[in-house]
N, C-alpha and C positions, 0 to 999 in steps of 0.2 A: 504494500500500500504506500502510495506517495504521501509524505508529510510535507508541510509547507512552512516556510519561515516567515513569520509576521514580526517585522522589526519593531523595537521599542526606541522611539526617537524623543529627544529632549528639545522641546519647543524653545527653551531659553537659548539654545545654540543658534536658532534662526533669528530670534528677536534682538538679542544683544551680542551675538557672536561676531567674530571677525569675518573677513571676506571668505576665507577658506572654510570656516565652520558653517557659514550660511550656504555656501555652494554645496558642501557635503550634505547638509540637511535636505536641500532641494533635490539633489541627485538621489538620495536615499528614499525620500517619499515618492518621487517619480518612479523609481525602479519598483518599489513595493506596489504602487498602484497599477503599474504595468503588468506585474507578475501575478499578484494575488488579490489586489484591490483593497487590502486591509493593512493598517498600521496601529500600533498603540502609542499614545503620546503622554509624556510626563512633563512636569513643570508647565502646566497649562493655565495656571492662574485661579483655578477653583480650589479653595481651601478644603481640607478634610472636614472642617467644622461646617462649612456651607453645604457640602454634600450630605453630611449626616442630618443636618436640619431639613434638607430637601426630602430625604427618605422618610423622616418622621411625618412630614406633611402628606406625602404620597400614601403612606399606610393609613393615615387618618382619613383621607378622602375616601379610599375604597372600603373602609370599615363602616362608612355611613350606610343607613338602611337603603335598600334598593329603591323604594319610592321617593326618597330624598334625592338620590342621584338622578333618577329618571326625570325629575323636573328640570334638569339642566341639559337634557337631550333635545336640541333645538331642531325642529323639522326644517328641511330646505338648505341646511348648511353642509350636507354631505360629511358630517363628522369633523369639519374643519375647526370648530370651536366647541368648547364645553365637553359634555359627556357623550360617549358612545357605549351602549350597553353590551352585555355579553353576547358573543357569537354573532356579531353584526358584520365583521369584515372577513372576506374570503380571499386567500392568496390567488393570484392569477393562475387559471388553469385547474383550480381545485373546485370541488362541489360541496365540500364540508367546511363551515366557517371555523376560524381560529378560536381556540379556547382562551379568550381574553376579553377584557373591557379596558377602556382608556379615556383619558381626558386630554384635550388639545388646547394649547395656548398659541396664538398667532402674533403677528407683528403689531406693535404699537407705534404709529407714526407720530412723531413729536415736532416735526419741522415744517408742518403745513404743506408737505408735498402732496400734489393732487392724487397720487396713488392711494392715499388714505381712503378715498371714496370707493376703491375696489374691494376693500377688506371689511368683513363683518367685525363688529366690536367683540372684544374678548368677553367671556362669560365669567363674572365674579362669583366666587363660592362664598355665600353669606355665612354658612355654618362654621367655616374655618378661615377667617380673614387672612391669617398668616400664610396660608397656602398661596394666596394671590401674590403677596409681596415676595415670598421666597422664589416662586417660579418665575416671576418677572426678572428678578436679579439673576437667576441662573440663565434665563433666555439671553439677557444682554451679554453676559460673560461668554457663553458658548458662541454667540454670534461673532463676537470679537475674535475668539480663537479660530473660528471657521474662516474668517476673512484673512487672518494671518497665514493659515494653511493654504488658502487659495493663492496667496502671493507666492509662496514657495513653489506651488504647482505651476503657476504662470511662468516662473523662471525656468523650470524644467522643460516646459513646452516651447521655450524661446519667445514667449510673449512679454510685453511690458509687465513689470511686477504688479502694477495696479490694474491690470486688464479687467479683473472681475469687480473692482470696487464699486463703480457706478451701477453695475448690473445687480449687485446684491444689496446695496444700500436701500433700506426700506423694502427688502425682498419679502417674498411670501413664505418665510420660514416658519416652521412649526416645532414647538416643544411638546412632546407627547409623554405623558406619564401613564405607564402600563401596569396592569395587574393581570397576571396569569392566575386565575382563581383556583382554589382547591377543588378537587374532584373526589367526592365521597365514595362514589361507586364507579370505578374505571370500566367495569363490565357493561355499563349502560351506554358507553360511547361507541360511535361507529369506529371500526378498526383504523380508518384513515384520519381520525380527529387528532390534531396536534396543537401545541400552544401557538406556533406560528409556522404555517406551511412554507415550503421553499419558495423564495421570492428574491427579486432585486428591488432596491429602493428607487424611488422615482426621481429624486432631487439631484443636486450637484454632489454634495458630500453629506454623510451622516456622522454625527459625533454622539457616542453613546457613553453615558456616565455609568460604568459598571453595571452590576445587577446584583440582586440579593441571592442568586443561586446560579449554578452552571446551567448550560442548555444551548448556548449559541454555538452553531456549527457552520462552517463554510464548505462549499463544494470544490474539491480540487479539480485540476484539469483532467485527471484520469478517472474522474467520476466517483471519488470516495469523499466521505464527510469527515471533516477535521475540526475538533473542538477549538474554540477561541477563548482563551482565558486572559483577562486583563490582570496586570500586576498592581495590587493594592488599589489606589484611587486613580489609576490611569484612565484616559479616554481611549475607547476603541473607535477608530475612524475608518470609514469605507467609502468607496466611490459609488455614486448613484447613476442611474441611467442617463440623466441629462448631461453629465460630464462625459460619460461614455459616448453618447451621440455626438457631442461637440468635438471630441477627439477621435471620432471614427474608429473606436475600439482600441486606441492606443492605451488609454487608461481603462481599467477593467471593472465593470460593475458585477461583482461576484455574487452568485447565488448563495443565499444563506437561509437558515431556518432556526427555530427554537424548538428543540425536541422535548417530549414529555420526560419527566424524571422516572427513576425506577418506581415500580408499582407502590412500594411502601412509602414513597415520598409524594405521591399524587395528592394527598390530603393537605399539603402545605402550599402556601402562596409563593409566587415569584414576582418581583417587582423590577422594572427597569425604566430608564428615562433617556430616550434618544432625542436628539435635536436634528431635524431635517432641514439643512440649509438650502433654501430655494432662492433663485433670482426673482426679480420682478417678472410679471407675466409677459412683458413685451420683449424679453431677451430672445435674440435669434439663436437657435440651436443648430443652425447650418454648420456642418462639419468644417473645421479649420482647414484651409488649403494646405497648410504645412503637414497635416496628418493624412493626406491623400497622395498616393503615387501609384505606379504600375503594380507594385507588390501589394498595395493596400488601397484597392479601389473604393470609391465612396459607397457606403452601405446603407445610409439612411436618407429618407426624404426630408426636405426642409420644413421646419415648423417652429413656432415660438414655444417658450416654456409654458405659457398658459394653455396653449392648445394641447401640448403633450400631457399636462397635468389633468385636464378634463378627460382625455382619452383613458388615462390610467385609473382615475377615480371610478369611472364606469366599469372598467374591467374587474376591479376588486369589490364591486358591489356597494360602494358608499354613495354613488350617484346613479340615478336612474336615467 
């Protein structure tokens, strides 16, 4: 079985490093995104204290009674804000929904940019006000880290370092708090029911703040599943389909999943918090000319980020 190397990179080397350190970081993240689509990142600026506070709030949210959570499930938003109930999202190509529930927080535009009119308001959780303040703080910090990582990726691709900056400023990014709920009777499930079916992410890059339990796996090029384990409070970062389209598959949006735990662990919850970094909807995802040649012909039709997001939300059942 093929194993894969998922490098652990120190973001401090890119932010405050010398020219050689910055180039090495850019080369390493580019190589990893070309080969496996995954890295782990340390020194990312989120303190252990903040991460611990976040998970306290996430546990408190999902411990609320079902009828309380359901009042935050807003029709017509395709799950893009507030609560989405259990088994509402289905991985592309699957017929059985994932064993999860989640809450999504979107962009808060503060500079009067007209893009504000495109976004629904975030949904405030009145029962646990601290949930709102902590998740907003985490959103801002992960957005900043994501922009720094995109700068390093831009250098690897031979683009200006700030190529993505205006495209992701006030972008349609999402912070998702996830609960893979306990299953009291595993025998009651369809055989193919899993916590998160095999899928690729929609966005540019995803930044994942750990998880409360193992289960994340990536699909290797020879078709085997390989577990991804973060070190301590590291971020796990992976390429999404938008970046894969833009780079004509030079950077790899790797298939991944969250598997069910051993039967004796099915009665326990699993929590995780991914940040899906999206550009504004008008970003052109037409493949970069520098990523197209005779050996790598153009693979994708031209479309905007907004058009692609709409297509994918329908495929996964969140939008009709």
